[in-house]
PDB file of N, H, CA, C and O in Angstrom:
ATOM      1  N   UNK A   1     119.455 -80.235-162.124  1.00  0.00           N
ATOM      2  CA  UNK A   1     118.233 -79.481-162.373  1.00  0.00           C
ATOM      3  C   UNK A   1     118.350 -78.821-163.737  1.00  0.00           C
ATOM      4  O   UNK A   1     119.366 -78.199-164.048  1.00  0.00           O
ATOM      5  N   UNK A   2     117.335 -78.953-164.528  1.00  0.00           N
ATOM      6  H   UNK A   2     116.509 -79.457-164.275  1.00  0.00           H
ATOM      7  CA  UNK A   2     117.375 -78.381-165.878  1.00  0.00           C
ATOM      8  C   UNK A   2     117.153 -76.873-165.825  1.00  0.00           C
ATOM      9  O   UNK A   2     116.619 -76.341-164.852  1.00  0.00           O
ATOM     10  N   UNK A   3     117.573 -76.198-166.890  1.00  0.00           N
ATOM     11  H   UNK A   3     118.006 -76.630-167.681  1.00  0.00           H
ATOM     12  CA  UNK A   3     117.410 -74.745-166.976  1.00  0.00           C
ATOM     13  C   UNK A   3     115.942 -74.350-166.912  1.00  0.00           C
ATOM     14  O   UNK A   3     115.602 -73.326-166.320  1.00  0.00           O
ATOM     15  N   UNK A   4     115.060 -75.159-167.522  1.00  0.00           N
ATOM     16  H   UNK A   4     115.337 -75.990-168.003  1.00  0.00           H
ATOM     17  CA  UNK A   4     113.631 -74.849-167.494  1.00  0.00           C
ATOM     18  C   UNK A   4     113.082 -74.869-166.068  1.00  0.00           C
ATOM     19  O   UNK A   4     112.255 -74.029-165.713  1.00  0.00           O
ATOM     20  N   UNK A   5     113.537 -75.824-165.245  1.00  0.00           N
ATOM     21  H   UNK A   5     114.209 -76.506-165.534  1.00  0.00           H
ATOM     22  CA  UNK A   5     113.063 -75.890-163.863  1.00  0.00           C
ATOM     23  C   UNK A   5     113.572 -74.702-163.064  1.00  0.00           C
ATOM     24  O   UNK A   5     112.879 -74.219-162.169  1.00  0.00           O
ATOM     25  N   UNK A   6     114.781 -74.220-163.374  1.00  0.00           N
ATOM     26  H   UNK A   6     115.345 -74.613-164.101  1.00  0.00           H
ATOM     27  CA  UNK A   6     115.320 -73.048-162.686  1.00  0.00           C
ATOM     28  C   UNK A   6     114.480 -71.830-163.029  1.00  0.00           C
ATOM     29  O   UNK A   6     114.183 -71.020-162.150  1.00  0.00           O
ATOM     30  N   UNK A   7     114.096 -71.685-164.280  1.00  0.00           N
ATOM     31  H   UNK A   7     114.337 -72.342-164.994  1.00  0.00           H
ATOM     32  CA  UNK A   7     113.279 -70.546-164.703  1.00  0.00           C
ATOM     33  C   UNK A   7     111.908 -70.558-164.042  1.00  0.00           C
ATOM     34  O   UNK A   7     111.308 -69.502-163.845  1.00  0.00           O
ATOM     35  N   UNK A   8     111.404 -71.747-163.696  1.00  0.00           N
ATOM     36  H   UNK A   8     111.892 -72.605-163.856  1.00  0.00           H
ATOM     37  CA  UNK A   8     110.087 -71.849-163.087  1.00  0.00           C
ATOM     38  C   UNK A   8     110.090 -71.415-161.624  1.00  0.00           C
ATOM     39  O   UNK A   8     109.058 -70.994-161.101  1.00  0.00           O
ATOM     40  N   UNK A   9     111.240 -71.517-160.962  1.00  0.00           N
ATOM     41  H   UNK A   9     112.078 -71.859-161.388  1.00  0.00           H
ATOM     42  CA  UNK A   9     111.313 -71.156-159.546  1.00  0.00           C
ATOM     43  C   UNK A   9     111.298 -69.643-159.380  1.00  0.00           C
ATOM     44  O   UNK A   9     111.939 -68.917-160.139  1.00  0.00           O
ATOM     45  N   UNK A  10     110.571 -69.185-158.393  1.00  0.00           N
ATOM     46  H   UNK A  10     110.050 -69.775-157.776  1.00  0.00           H
ATOM     47  CA  UNK A  10     110.532 -67.769-158.078  1.00  0.00           C
ATOM     48  C   UNK A  10     111.046 -67.583-156.657  1.00  0.00           C
ATOM     49  O   UNK A  10     110.496 -68.137-155.705  1.00  0.00           O
ATOM     50  N   UNK A  11     112.102 -66.802-156.530  1.00  0.00           N
ATOM     51  H   UNK A  11     112.549 -66.352-157.303  1.00  0.00           H
ATOM     52  CA  UNK A  11     112.677 -66.533-155.217  1.00  0.00           C
ATOM     53  C   UNK A  11     111.995 -65.288-154.659  1.00  0.00           C
ATOM     54  O   UNK A  11     111.955 -64.255-155.327  1.00  0.00           O
ATOM     55  N   UNK A  12     111.457 -65.375-153.442  1.00  0.00           N
ATOM     56  H   UNK A  12     111.489 -66.215-152.899  1.00  0.00           H
ATOM     57  CA  UNK A  12     110.813 -64.190-152.864  1.00  0.00           C
ATOM     58  C   UNK A  12     111.799 -63.026-152.759  1.00  0.00           C
ATOM     59  O   UNK A  12     112.896 -63.171-152.220  1.00  0.00           O
ATOM     60  N   UNK A  13     111.400 -61.902-153.269  1.00  0.00           N
ATOM     61  H   UNK A  13     110.509 -61.784-153.706  1.00  0.00           H
ATOM     62  CA  UNK A  13     112.233 -60.707-153.237  1.00  0.00           C
ATOM     63  C   UNK A  13     111.305 -59.518-153.067  1.00  0.00           C
ATOM     64  O   UNK A  13     110.329 -59.367-153.802  1.00  0.00           O
ATOM     65  N   UNK A  14     111.613 -58.685-152.103  1.00  0.00           N
ATOM     66  H   UNK A  14     112.406 -58.807-151.506  1.00  0.00           H
ATOM     67  CA  UNK A  14     110.777 -57.527-151.823  1.00  0.00           C
ATOM     68  C   UNK A  14     111.619 -56.261-151.875  1.00  0.00           C
ATOM     69  O   UNK A  14     112.833 -56.326-151.681  1.00  0.00           O
ATOM     70  N   UNK A  15     111.002 -55.109-152.133  1.00  0.00           N
ATOM     71  H   UNK A  15     110.016 -55.056-152.290  1.00  0.00           H
ATOM     72  CA  UNK A  15     111.754 -53.855-152.197  1.00  0.00           C
ATOM     73  C   UNK A  15     112.060 -53.261-150.815  1.00  0.00           C
ATOM     74  O   UNK A  15     112.443 -52.096-150.714  1.00  0.00           O
ATOM     75  N   UNK A  16     111.894 -54.048-149.766  1.00  0.00           N
ATOM     76  H   UNK A  16     111.584 -54.994-149.848  1.00  0.00           H
ATOM     77  CA  UNK A  16     112.198 -53.623-148.405  1.00  0.00           C
ATOM     78  C   UNK A  16     113.141 -54.646-147.786  1.00  0.00           C
ATOM     79  O   UNK A  16     113.065 -55.834-148.099  1.00  0.00           O
ATOM     80  N   UNK A  17     114.022 -54.193-146.915  1.00  0.00           N
ATOM     81  H   UNK A  17     114.083 -53.228-146.660  1.00  0.00           H
ATOM     82  CA  UNK A  17     114.964 -55.105-146.267  1.00  0.00           C
ATOM     83  C   UNK A  17     114.244 -56.086-145.346  1.00  0.00           C
ATOM     84  O   UNK A  17     114.565 -57.274-145.322  1.00  0.00           O
ATOM     85  N   UNK A  18     113.285 -55.591-144.603  1.00  0.00           N
ATOM     86  H   UNK A  18     113.024 -54.626-144.622  1.00  0.00           H
ATOM     87  CA  UNK A  18     112.527 -56.442-143.678  1.00  0.00           C
ATOM     88  C   UNK A  18     111.040 -56.113-143.803  1.00  0.00           C
ATOM     89  O   UNK A  18     110.488 -55.401-142.964  1.00  0.00           O
ATOM     90  N   UNK A  19     110.396 -56.625-144.842  1.00  0.00           N
ATOM     91  H   UNK A  19     110.844 -57.203-145.524  1.00  0.00           H
ATOM     92  CA  UNK A  19     108.978 -56.302-145.053  1.00  0.00           C
ATOM     93  C   UNK A  19     108.088 -56.896-143.967  1.00  0.00           C
ATOM     94  O   UNK A  19     108.360 -57.974-143.438  1.00  0.00           O
ATOM     95  N   UNK A  20     107.031 -56.175-143.652  1.00  0.00           N
ATOM     96  H   UNK A  20     106.811 -55.299-144.082  1.00  0.00           H
ATOM     97  CA  UNK A  20     106.028 -56.695-142.720  1.00  0.00           C
ATOM     98  C   UNK A  20     105.187 -57.722-143.466  1.00  0.00           C
ATOM     99  O   UNK A  20     105.235 -57.804-144.693  1.00  0.00           O
ATOM    100  N   UNK A  21     104.430 -58.492-142.728  1.00  0.00           N
ATOM    101  H   UNK A  21     104.391 -58.425-141.731  1.00  0.00           H
ATOM    102  CA  UNK A  21     103.545 -59.471-143.370  1.00  0.00           C
ATOM    103  C   UNK A  21     102.521 -58.763-144.265  1.00  0.00           C
ATOM    104  O   UNK A  21     102.162 -59.265-145.330  1.00  0.00           O
ATOM    105  N   UNK A  22     102.059 -57.593-143.819  1.00  0.00           N
ATOM    106  H   UNK A  22     102.351 -57.184-142.954  1.00  0.00           H
ATOM    107  CA  UNK A  22     101.106 -56.824-144.619  1.00  0.00           C
ATOM    108  C   UNK A  22     101.745 -56.366-145.930  1.00  0.00           C
ATOM    109  O   UNK A  22     101.119 -56.456-146.986  1.00  0.00           O
ATOM    110  N   UNK A  23     102.988 -55.874-145.873  1.00  0.00           N
ATOM    111  H   UNK A  23     103.496 -55.800-145.015  1.00  0.00           H
ATOM    112  CA  UNK A  23     103.688 -55.457-147.089  1.00  0.00           C
ATOM    113  C   UNK A  23     103.868 -56.639-148.040  1.00  0.00           C
ATOM    114  O   UNK A  23     103.665 -56.509-149.247  1.00  0.00           O
ATOM    115  N   UNK A  24     104.248 -57.787-147.490  1.00  0.00           N
ATOM    116  H   UNK A  24     104.412 -57.893-146.509  1.00  0.00           H
ATOM    117  CA  UNK A  24     104.423 -58.984-148.324  1.00  0.00           C
ATOM    118  C   UNK A  24     103.129 -59.339-149.037  1.00  0.00           C
ATOM    119  O   UNK A  24     103.126 -59.604-150.239  1.00  0.00           O
ATOM    120  N   UNK A  25     102.026 -59.344-148.291  1.00  0.00           N
ATOM    121  H   UNK A  25     102.028 -59.129-147.314  1.00  0.00           H
ATOM    122  CA  UNK A  25     100.726 -59.701-148.879  1.00  0.00           C
ATOM    123  C   UNK A  25     100.321 -58.725-149.976  1.00  0.00           C
ATOM    124  O   UNK A  25      99.877 -59.137-151.047  1.00  0.00           O
ATOM    125  N   UNK A  26     100.475 -57.429-149.707  1.00  0.00           N
ATOM    126  H   UNK A  26     100.835 -57.094-148.836  1.00  0.00           H
ATOM    127  CA  UNK A  26     100.108 -56.421-150.702  1.00  0.00           C
ATOM    128  C   UNK A  26     101.005 -56.524-151.935  1.00  0.00           C
ATOM    129  O   UNK A  26     100.525 -56.446-153.065  1.00  0.00           O
ATOM    130  N   UNK A  27     102.302 -56.697-151.714  1.00  0.00           N
ATOM    131  H   UNK A  27     102.692 -56.760-150.795  1.00  0.00           H
ATOM    132  CA  UNK A  27     103.253 -56.809-152.817  1.00  0.00           C
ATOM    133  C   UNK A  27     102.946 -58.039-153.666  1.00  0.00           C
ATOM    134  O   UNK A  27     103.010 -57.982-154.894  1.00  0.00           O
ATOM    135  N   UNK A  28     102.614 -59.145-153.013  1.00  0.00           N
ATOM    136  H   UNK A  28     102.562 -59.191-152.015  1.00  0.00           H
ATOM    137  CA  UNK A  28     102.344 -60.392-153.729  1.00  0.00           C
ATOM    138  C   UNK A  28     101.085 -60.316-154.591  1.00  0.00           C
ATOM    139  O   UNK A  28     100.908 -61.136-155.492  1.00  0.00           O
ATOM    140  N   UNK A  29     100.211 -59.345-154.330  1.00  0.00           N
ATOM    141  H   UNK A  29     100.355 -58.679-153.598  1.00  0.00           H
ATOM    142  CA  UNK A  29      99.011 -59.207-155.158  1.00  0.00           C
ATOM    143  C   UNK A  29      99.273 -58.439-156.457  1.00  0.00           C
ATOM    144  O   UNK A  29      98.444 -58.445-157.368  1.00  0.00           O
ATOM    145  N   UNK A  30     100.433 -57.778-156.534  1.00  0.00           N
ATOM    146  H   UNK A  30     101.106 -57.773-155.794  1.00  0.00           H
ATOM    147  CA  UNK A  30     100.773 -57.002-157.730  1.00  0.00           C
ATOM    148  C   UNK A  30     101.161 -57.915-158.887  1.00  0.00           C
ATOM    149  O   UNK A  30     101.613 -59.042-158.683  1.00  0.00           O
ATOM    150  N   UNK A  31     100.979 -57.414-160.092  1.00  0.00           N
ATOM    151  H   UNK A  31     100.612 -56.499-160.257  1.00  0.00           H
ATOM    152  CA  UNK A  31     101.450 -58.140-161.273  1.00  0.00           C
ATOM    153  C   UNK A  31     102.970 -58.220-161.225  1.00  0.00           C
ATOM    154  O   UNK A  31     103.620 -57.376-160.609  1.00  0.00           O
ATOM    155  N   UNK A  32     103.536 -59.234-161.875  1.00  0.00           N
ATOM    156  H   UNK A  32     103.007 -59.920-162.375  1.00  0.00           H
ATOM    157  CA  UNK A  32     104.982 -59.446-161.884  1.00  0.00           C
ATOM    158  C   UNK A  32     105.722 -58.199-162.354  1.00  0.00           C
ATOM    159  O   UNK A  32     106.740 -57.825-161.772  1.00  0.00           O
ATOM    160  N   UNK A  33     105.219 -57.558-163.398  1.00  0.00           N
ATOM    161  H   UNK A  33     104.391 -57.862-163.871  1.00  0.00           H
ATOM    162  CA  UNK A  33     105.883 -56.370-163.952  1.00  0.00           C
ATOM    163  C   UNK A  33     105.942 -55.241-162.924  1.00  0.00           C
ATOM    164  O   UNK A  33     106.941 -54.526-162.836  1.00  0.00           O
ATOM    165  N   UNK A  34     104.859 -55.083-162.142  1.00  0.00           N
ATOM    166  H   UNK A  34     104.048 -55.664-162.214  1.00  0.00           H
ATOM    167  CA  UNK A  34     104.830 -54.052-161.112  1.00  0.00           C
ATOM    168  C   UNK A  34     105.807 -54.385-159.978  1.00  0.00           C
ATOM    169  O   UNK A  34     106.486 -53.503-159.453  1.00  0.00           O
ATOM    170  N   UNK A  35     105.866 -55.663-159.611  1.00  0.00           N
ATOM    171  H   UNK A  35     105.314 -56.379-160.038  1.00  0.00           H
ATOM    172  CA  UNK A  35     106.816 -56.095-158.589  1.00  0.00           C
ATOM    173  C   UNK A  35     108.247 -55.826-159.045  1.00  0.00           C
ATOM    174  O   UNK A  35     109.061 -55.289-158.294  1.00  0.00           O
ATOM    175  N   UNK A  36     108.537 -56.202-160.275  1.00  0.00           N
ATOM    176  H   UNK A  36     107.875 -56.638-160.885  1.00  0.00           H
ATOM    177  CA  UNK A  36     109.878 -56.019-160.824  1.00  0.00           C
ATOM    178  C   UNK A  36     110.255 -54.541-160.833  1.00  0.00           C
ATOM    179  O   UNK A  36     111.380 -54.186-160.483  1.00  0.00           O
ATOM    180  N   UNK A  37     109.331 -53.688-161.227  1.00  0.00           N
ATOM    181  H   UNK A  37     108.417 -53.977-161.511  1.00  0.00           H
ATOM    182  CA  UNK A  37     109.589 -52.248-161.266  1.00  0.00           C
ATOM    183  C   UNK A  37     109.910 -51.708-159.874  1.00  0.00           C
ATOM    184  O   UNK A  37     110.823 -50.896-159.723  1.00  0.00           O
ATOM    185  N   UNK A  38     109.169 -52.148-158.858  1.00  0.00           N
ATOM    186  H   UNK A  38     108.427 -52.808-158.980  1.00  0.00           H
ATOM    187  CA  UNK A  38     109.411 -51.688-157.491  1.00  0.00           C
ATOM    188  C   UNK A  38     110.775 -52.150-156.975  1.00  0.00           C
ATOM    189  O   UNK A  38     111.488 -51.381-156.330  1.00  0.00           O
ATOM    190  N   UNK A  39     111.138 -53.400-157.256  1.00  0.00           N
ATOM    191  H   UNK A  39     110.559 -54.025-157.780  1.00  0.00           H
ATOM    192  CA  UNK A  39     112.432 -53.917-156.806  1.00  0.00           C
ATOM    193  C   UNK A  39     113.558 -53.194-157.533  1.00  0.00           C
ATOM    194  O   UNK A  39     114.564 -52.840-156.919  1.00  0.00           O
ATOM    195  N   UNK A  40     113.399 -52.972-158.836  1.00  0.00           N
ATOM    196  H   UNK A  40     112.581 -53.260-159.335  1.00  0.00           H
ATOM    197  CA  UNK A  40     114.427 -52.248-159.597  1.00  0.00           C
ATOM    198  C   UNK A  40     114.603 -50.832-159.060  1.00  0.00           C
ATOM    199  O   UNK A  40     115.730 -50.346-158.963  1.00  0.00           O
ATOM    200  N   UNK A  41     113.519 -50.173-158.714  1.00  0.00           N
ATOM    201  H   UNK A  41     112.603 -50.567-158.792  1.00  0.00           H
ATOM    202  CA  UNK A  41     113.578 -48.814-158.170  1.00  0.00           C
ATOM    203  C   UNK A  41     114.298 -48.807-156.821  1.00  0.00           C
ATOM    204  O   UNK A  41     115.113 -47.923-156.559  1.00  0.00           O
ATOM    205  N   UNK A  42     114.001 -49.786-155.966  1.00  0.00           N
ATOM    206  H   UNK A  42     113.339 -50.504-156.179  1.00  0.00           H
ATOM    207  CA  UNK A  42     114.671 -49.866-154.665  1.00  0.00           C
ATOM    208  C   UNK A  42     116.171 -50.097-154.844  1.00  0.00           C
ATOM    209  O   UNK A  42     116.980 -49.510-154.125  1.00  0.00           O
ATOM    210  N   UNK A  43     116.540 -50.946-155.795  1.00  0.00           N
ATOM    211  H   UNK A  43     115.883 -51.422-156.379  1.00  0.00           H
ATOM    212  CA  UNK A  43     117.961 -51.184-156.069  1.00  0.00           C
ATOM    213  C   UNK A  43     118.638 -49.928-156.604  1.00  0.00           C
ATOM    214  O   UNK A  43     119.757 -49.602-156.208  1.00  0.00           O
ATOM    215  N   UNK A  44     117.955 -49.222-157.507  1.00  0.00           N
ATOM    216  H   UNK A  44     117.046 -49.486-157.829  1.00  0.00           H
ATOM    217  CA  UNK A  44     118.504 -47.986-158.063  1.00  0.00           C
ATOM    218  C   UNK A  44     118.743 -46.965-156.964  1.00  0.00           C
ATOM    219  O   UNK A  44     119.807 -46.349-156.903  1.00  0.00           O
ATOM    220  N   UNK A  45     117.751 -46.783-156.092  1.00  0.00           N
ATOM    221  H   UNK A  45     116.887 -47.283-156.141  1.00  0.00           H
ATOM    222  CA  UNK A  45     117.892 -45.835-154.983  1.00  0.00           C
ATOM    223  C   UNK A  45     119.064 -46.209-154.086  1.00  0.00           C
ATOM    224  O   UNK A  45     119.820 -45.341-153.648  1.00  0.00           O
ATOM    225  N   UNK A  46     119.213 -47.492-153.816  1.00  0.00           N
ATOM    226  H   UNK A  46     118.599 -48.197-154.171  1.00  0.00           H
ATOM    227  CA  UNK A  46     120.313 -47.943-152.982  1.00  0.00           C
ATOM    228  C   UNK A  46     121.662 -47.657-153.613  1.00  0.00           C
ATOM    229  O   UNK A  46     122.585 -47.201-152.938  1.00  0.00           O
ATOM    230  N   UNK A  47     121.777 -47.921-154.901  1.00  0.00           N
ATOM    231  H   UNK A  47     121.027 -48.292-155.449  1.00  0.00           H
ATOM    232  CA  UNK A  47     123.036 -47.669-155.593  1.00  0.00           C
ATOM    233  C   UNK A  47     123.365 -46.188-155.656  1.00  0.00           C
ATOM    234  O   UNK A  47     124.529 -45.801-155.545  1.00  0.00           O
ATOM    235  N   UNK A  48     122.338 -45.353-155.836  1.00  0.00           N
ATOM    236  H   UNK A  48     121.393 -45.667-155.927  1.00  0.00           H
ATOM    237  CA  UNK A  48     122.550 -43.911-155.946  1.00  0.00           C
ATOM    238  C   UNK A  48     122.763 -43.231-154.593  1.00  0.00           C
ATOM    239  O   UNK A  48     123.214 -42.087-154.538  1.00  0.00           O
ATOM    240  N   UNK A  49     122.443 -43.929-153.510  1.00  0.00           N
ATOM    241  H   UNK A  49     122.078 -44.858-153.555  1.00  0.00           H
ATOM    242  CA  UNK A  49     122.554 -43.301-152.196  1.00  0.00           C
ATOM    243  C   UNK A  49     123.997 -43.176-151.719  1.00  0.00           C
ATOM    244  O   UNK A  49     124.286 -42.434-150.780  1.00  0.00           O
ATOM    245  N   UNK A  50     124.880 -43.889-152.357  1.00  0.00           N
ATOM    246  H   UNK A  50     124.645 -44.492-153.120  1.00  0.00           H
ATOM    247  CA  UNK A  50     126.292 -43.788-151.998  1.00  0.00           C
ATOM    248  C   UNK A  50     126.661 -44.638-150.806  1.00  0.00           C
ATOM    249  O   UNK A  50     125.853 -45.409-150.289  1.00  0.00           O
ATOM    250  N   UNK A  51     127.893 -44.479-150.386  1.00  0.00           N
ATOM    251  H   UNK A  51     128.549 -43.853-150.806  1.00  0.00           H
ATOM    252  CA  UNK A  51     128.439 -45.263-149.284  1.00  0.00           C
ATOM    253  C   UNK A  51     128.266 -44.470-147.992  1.00  0.00           C
ATOM    254  O   UNK A  51     128.560 -43.276-147.937  1.00  0.00           O
ATOM    255  N   UNK A  52     127.792 -45.140-146.973  1.00  0.00           N
ATOM    256  H   UNK A  52     127.553 -46.110-147.017  1.00  0.00           H
ATOM    257  CA  UNK A  52     127.582 -44.494-145.679  1.00  0.00           C
ATOM    258  C   UNK A  52     128.886 -44.433-144.894  1.00  0.00           C
ATOM    259  O   UNK A  52     129.742 -45.309-145.015  1.00  0.00           O
ATOM    260  N   UNK A  53     129.021 -43.386-144.091  1.00  0.00           N
ATOM    261  H   UNK A  53     128.326 -42.674-143.993  1.00  0.00           H
ATOM    262  CA  UNK A  53     130.194 -43.300-143.216  1.00  0.00           C
ATOM    263  C   UNK A  53     129.899 -43.934-141.854  1.00  0.00           C
ATOM    264  O   UNK A  53     130.747 -43.921-140.962  1.00  0.00           O
ATOM    265  N   UNK A  54     128.694 -44.487-141.701  1.00  0.00           N
ATOM    266  H   UNK A  54     128.005 -44.497-142.426  1.00  0.00           H
ATOM    267  CA  UNK A  54     128.309 -45.166-140.472  1.00  0.00           C
ATOM    268  C   UNK A  54     128.567 -46.662-140.599  1.00  0.00           C
ATOM    269  O   UNK A  54     128.476 -47.223-141.691  1.00  0.00           O
ATOM    270  N   UNK A  55     128.885 -47.302-139.488  1.00  0.00           N
ATOM    271  H   UNK A  55     128.958 -46.847-138.601  1.00  0.00           H
ATOM    272  CA  UNK A  55     129.020 -48.757-139.486  1.00  0.00           C
ATOM    273  C   UNK A  55     127.617 -49.356-139.418  1.00  0.00           C
ATOM    274  O   UNK A  55     126.654 -48.651-139.114  1.00  0.00           O
ATOM    275  N   UNK A  56     127.500 -50.643-139.697  1.00  0.00           N
ATOM    276  H   UNK A  56     128.282 -51.215-139.943  1.00  0.00           H
ATOM    277  CA  UNK A  56     126.200 -51.304-139.617  1.00  0.00           C
ATOM    278  C   UNK A  56     125.669 -51.239-138.182  1.00  0.00           C
ATOM    279  O   UNK A  56     124.463 -51.113-137.970  1.00  0.00           O
ATOM    280  N   UNK A  57     126.573 -51.326-137.194  1.00  0.00           N
ATOM    281  H   UNK A  57     127.552 -51.429-137.366  1.00  0.00           H
ATOM    282  CA  UNK A  57     126.138 -51.215-135.799  1.00  0.00           C
ATOM    283  C   UNK A  57     125.570 -49.835-135.496  1.00  0.00           C
ATOM    284  O   UNK A  57     124.579 -49.715-134.777  1.00  0.00           O
ATOM    285  N   UNK A  58     126.200 -48.782-136.047  1.00  0.00           N
ATOM    286  H   UNK A  58     127.006 -48.879-136.631  1.00  0.00           H
ATOM    287  CA  UNK A  58     125.683 -47.426-135.851  1.00  0.00           C
ATOM    288  C   UNK A  58     124.288 -47.283-136.460  1.00  0.00           C
ATOM    289  O   UNK A  58     123.402 -46.674-135.862  1.00  0.00           O
ATOM    290  N   UNK A  59     124.104 -47.839-137.631  1.00  0.00           N
ATOM    291  H   UNK A  59     124.824 -48.334-138.118  1.00  0.00           H
ATOM    292  CA  UNK A  59     122.808 -47.753-138.311  1.00  0.00           C
ATOM    293  C   UNK A  59     121.747 -48.484-137.512  1.00  0.00           C
ATOM    294  O   UNK A  59     120.652 -47.959-137.309  1.00  0.00           O
ATOM    295  N   UNK A  60     122.057 -49.694-137.054  1.00  0.00           N
ATOM    296  H   UNK A  60     122.946 -50.121-137.219  1.00  0.00           H
ATOM    297  CA  UNK A  60     121.104 -50.461-136.257  1.00  0.00           C
ATOM    298  C   UNK A  60     120.775 -49.729-134.966  1.00  0.00           C
ATOM    299  O   UNK A  60     119.610 -49.645-134.576  1.00  0.00           O
ATOM    300  N   UNK A  61     121.799 -49.197-134.298  1.00  0.00           N
ATOM    301  H   UNK A  61     122.745 -49.265-134.614  1.00  0.00           H
ATOM    302  CA  UNK A  61     121.567 -48.458-133.047  1.00  0.00           C
ATOM    303  C   UNK A  61     120.668 -47.251-133.270  1.00  0.00           C
ATOM    304  O   UNK A  61     119.788 -46.976-132.455  1.00  0.00           O
ATOM    305  N   UNK A  62     120.879 -46.527-134.365  1.00  0.00           N
ATOM    306  H   UNK A  62     121.594 -46.750-135.028  1.00  0.00           H
ATOM    307  CA  UNK A  62     120.062 -45.338-134.614  1.00  0.00           C
ATOM    308  C   UNK A  62     118.611 -45.723-134.917  1.00  0.00           C
ATOM    309  O   UNK A  62     117.691 -44.987-134.559  1.00  0.00           O
ATOM    310  N   UNK A  63     118.399 -46.857-135.566  1.00  0.00           N
ATOM    311  H   UNK A  63     119.146 -47.455-135.857  1.00  0.00           H
ATOM    312  CA  UNK A  63     117.034 -47.313-135.858  1.00  0.00           C
ATOM    313  C   UNK A  63     116.340 -47.788-134.593  1.00  0.00           C
ATOM    314  O   UNK A  63     115.138 -47.583-134.426  1.00  0.00           O
ATOM    315  N   UNK A  64     117.091 -48.421-133.702  1.00  0.00           N
ATOM    316  H   UNK A  64     118.068 -48.588-133.837  1.00  0.00           H
ATOM    317  CA  UNK A  64     116.493 -48.909-132.448  1.00  0.00           C
ATOM    318  C   UNK A  64     116.037 -47.744-131.582  1.00  0.00           C
ATOM    319  O   UNK A  64     115.047 -47.873-130.862  1.00  0.00           O
ATOM    320  N   UNK A  65     116.730 -46.610-131.630  1.00  0.00           N
ATOM    321  H   UNK A  65     117.534 -46.504-132.215  1.00  0.00           H
ATOM    322  CA  UNK A  65     116.337 -45.462-130.822  1.00  0.00           C
ATOM    323  C   UNK A  65     115.115 -44.771-131.396  1.00  0.00           C
ATOM    324  O   UNK A  65     114.434 -44.031-130.686  1.00  0.00           O
ATOM    325  N   UNK A  66     114.826 -45.001-132.675  1.00  0.00           N
ATOM    326  H   UNK A  66     115.379 -45.602-133.252  1.00  0.00           H
ATOM    327  CA  UNK A  66     113.626 -44.416-133.303  1.00  0.00           C
ATOM    328  C   UNK A  66     112.361 -45.128-132.883  1.00  0.00           C
ATOM    329  O   UNK A  66     111.274 -44.554-132.954  1.00  0.00           O
ATOM    330  N   UNK A  67     112.481 -46.360-132.452  1.00  0.00           N
ATOM    331  H   UNK A  67     113.363 -46.826-132.395  1.00  0.00           H
ATOM    332  CA  UNK A  67     111.307 -47.178-132.126  1.00  0.00           C
ATOM    333  C   UNK A  67     110.702 -46.800-130.822  1.00  0.00           C
ATOM    334  O   UNK A  67     109.708 -47.395-130.406  1.00  0.00           O
TER     335      UNK A  67
END
């Protein structure tokens, strides 16, 4: 695959771990620059949030009890 064909491909990426269909649709209507800004902000927040002392199972369990 040539470099030009790789540049043409767009991999779906959202600023949420598990976006709803509504979030996907709304996000997809934004200009590329706005999408990029939102994803960059989500990544920045994640990096600045630090390391959790909870395991992934603890996090999932706590989210399931919120529902």
